[in-house]
N, C-alpha and C positions, 0 to 999 in steps of 0.2 A: 871762207867764212860760212858759218851755219848758225842757226838760231833754234831755240826751243822754248816752249812755254811750260811753266810749272807753278805750283803753289809754294809759298813760304811757310815753313812749319814753325810752330812755337810762338805764333804772334799773340797768343792770349796770356803768355807768361810775363812776369815782371823781371827786369834786368837785375843783375847783382848790385848795381848802385841804387836800386829802388825806383828807377824810372819806368814808366808805364809804356809798353810797346804799343798798346792800342792808341794812346795819345800821340805817340811819335808818328804812327802811320797816317794820322789825319793831316799832318802838316808837310809831308815830303813826297816826292816822286822820283828823285834820283837816288840810286843805291850803289853801294860798293860791296864787293865780296872780300872778306878778310879771313885768311886761314887761321885756324886755332888748333895746331898740331898737339898741344898739351891737354886738350879736352879729355876728361876722364871717360867720356862716352864714345870716344873713337879718335884716332890720330888723323883721320881725314876730314874732320869737322870744318865747316865753312860757315862763318857768321854772315848774315846779311844785315848791313848797317846803312844808315843815312850818312850824308857827307860829314856830319859832325862827329861820327864815330858811334853814335847811339845805335844799339842793336834793335832790330825789329823782328828777327827770327833767325832761322837756319835754313840752309839748303838741305834737302832730304839726304839721308845717309847713302842712298843709292847714287844720287847725282854727285854727292861729295866724294865718294869713292872714285868716280870717273874723273872729276875735275881737279881734285887736290893735287895729283902729280903734275898736271898741266900748269896749274897756277905756280907750283913750286919751281917749275922750269921756266917761269917768266911769261907764260901764255896769258894774254889779256882777255878777260871775260867781263862783259858789261851786263848789268842788270837794270832793267827799266820796269817800273810798275805799270802794268796794263789794266789792272782793275782792283779796286777795293771792294770787297764783298761784305755782306751782312750789314750790321748797324741798324737794322730795322726791328720793329716790335717783336717779331717771332724769333729773331736771331740778333741780339744786341752786340755780340762779339764780332769785331771786324776780322776779315780774312784778307789775304793779299796774293794776287796772281802776278807773276813777273815774266818778262821775256828775257832770256839769257842770250847774249850775242857773243859767240866764240870767234875770236879773230885768229 
């Protein structure tokens, strides 16, 4: 087992269903990684979602390229929020740092 820390990308975007990722981030700590092989931006895409399936962002393209084949083969990777950043006067947009645990 190994772990690494990374940022979630795309947390300031709105989801296709109109839900606000910034709002979702405020209420959750447990995450799941969901493969999105049909994503037009790359076949390795991995969504980062809360347990209800609402998306809060993406794994970076570099990490997605590494982990997509592992997830496709059934490897379990957990994602846990370690820190919500921003949300203050100078930077009102929230950010999200996660710990990935690769089993």
